[in-house]
C-alpha positions as CSV (number, residue, x, y, z in Angstrom):
1,M,69.5,113.1,29.0
2,I,70.1,111.9,25.5
3,S,67.6,109.1,24.5
4,K,69.1,105.7,23.7
5,G,66.7,105.2,20.8
6,T,66.3,108.6,19.2
7,R,69.5,110.3,20.4
8,I,67.3,113.3,21.2
9,R,68.0,115.3,24.4
10,Q,65.0,115.0,26.7
11,L,64.0,116.0,30.2
12,V,64.1,113.3,32.9
13,S,61.9,113.0,35.9
14,A,63.8,113.3,39.2
15,S,62.9,113.2,42.9
16,P,63.9,115.8,45.4
17,N,66.2,113.2,47.0
18,S,68.0,112.7,43.7
19,F,68.8,116.4,43.7
20,R,70.3,116.2,47.2
21,H,72.6,113.3,46.0
22,L,73.5,115.3,42.9
23,G,74.3,118.4,45.0
24,S,76.6,116.3,47.2
25,Y,78.3,114.8,44.2
26,L,78.9,118.3,42.6
27,A,80.1,119.6,46.0
28,T,82.7,116.9,46.0
29,D,83.7,116.8,42.3
30,G,82.9,120.3,41.2
31,L,80.7,121.6,38.4
32,P,81.5,120.3,34.9
33,D,82.6,122.7,32.2
34,P,79.7,124.2,30.2
35,G,78.2,121.7,27.7
36,Q,80.0,118.8,29.4
37,P,78.3,115.8,31.0
38,V,77.6,116.0,34.7
39,W,78.9,112.5,35.6
40,R,82.6,112.0,35.4
41,T,85.0,109.2,36.2
42,R,86.9,109.3,39.5
43,R,89.8,107.1,38.5
44,D,92.8,108.6,36.7
45,D,92.0,111.9,34.9
46,P,88.4,112.9,35.2
47,R,86.5,112.5,32.0
48,P,82.9,112.0,31.0
49,L,81.5,108.8,32.5
50,A,80.8,106.6,29.5
51,Y,78.4,103.7,29.5
52,R,81.2,101.2,29.6
53,A,82.8,102.8,32.7
54,T,79.3,103.0,34.3
55,R,78.9,99.2,33.8
56,R,82.2,98.6,35.5
57,I,81.1,100.2,38.8
58,P,78.7,97.3,39.8
59,Q,81.1,94.8,38.2
60,R,83.9,95.9,40.6
61,A,81.5,95.7,43.5
62,N,80.4,92.3,42.3
63,D,84.0,91.1,42.3
64,E,84.4,92.3,45.9
65,L,81.1,91.0,47.2
66,G,80.7,87.8,45.2
67,T,77.4,89.0,43.7
68,D,76.1,89.4,40.2
69,W,74.1,92.6,40.0
70,T,73.8,94.8,36.8
71,L,72.7,98.3,36.0
72,H,69.5,96.8,34.6
73,D,68.9,94.9,37.9
74,A,69.0,98.3,39.6
75,R,66.6,99.8,37.1
76,H,64.2,96.8,37.5
77,T,64.3,97.1,41.3
78,A,63.5,100.9,41.0
79,A,60.6,100.1,38.6
80,A,59.2,97.5,41.0
81,R,59.4,99.8,44.0
82,M,57.8,102.7,42.0
83,A,55.0,100.3,40.8
84,G,54.4,99.3,44.4
85,D,54.3,102.9,45.6
86,E,50.6,103.7,46.0
87,P,50.8,107.4,44.8
88,L,52.2,106.3,41.4
89,T,50.1,104.9,38.7
90,L,51.4,102.4,36.2
91,A,51.2,105.2,33.5
92,E,53.4,107.4,35.7
93,V,55.9,104.7,36.2
94,H,55.8,104.1,32.4
95,A,56.6,107.7,31.8
96,I,59.5,107.8,34.3
97,L,61.0,104.6,32.9
98,R,60.5,105.9,29.4
99,H,59.5,102.5,28.1
100,A,58.1,102.5,24.5
101,H,55.1,100.4,25.5
102,L,53.0,100.2,28.6
103,D,53.2,96.4,28.4
104,T,56.9,96.5,29.1
105,T,56.3,98.5,32.2
106,A,53.6,96.2,33.4
107,A,56.0,93.2,33.1
108,A,58.7,95.0,35.1
């Protein structure tokens, strides 16, 4: 991934289950061209999935369901679940979330 703050390409931790989901996605949508982002839009002509388009996914679901969830809510829920998972330490959750400060992770 490319870091939001530094814009440097960095490795990201991923679970085996995430690779199963990625494999399913790629089996359906095909492999991207070399050097192109993995995630692409499914509406109109396929193109790289930009942040704005990614934000629209839960917004469309919210419109249908009458809810008010955001991408950040999903990240916060994942953080809380990881922090409550006995095998993971707070430092490991901090590394996975890539927070700049451990205090930010502890508050999540």
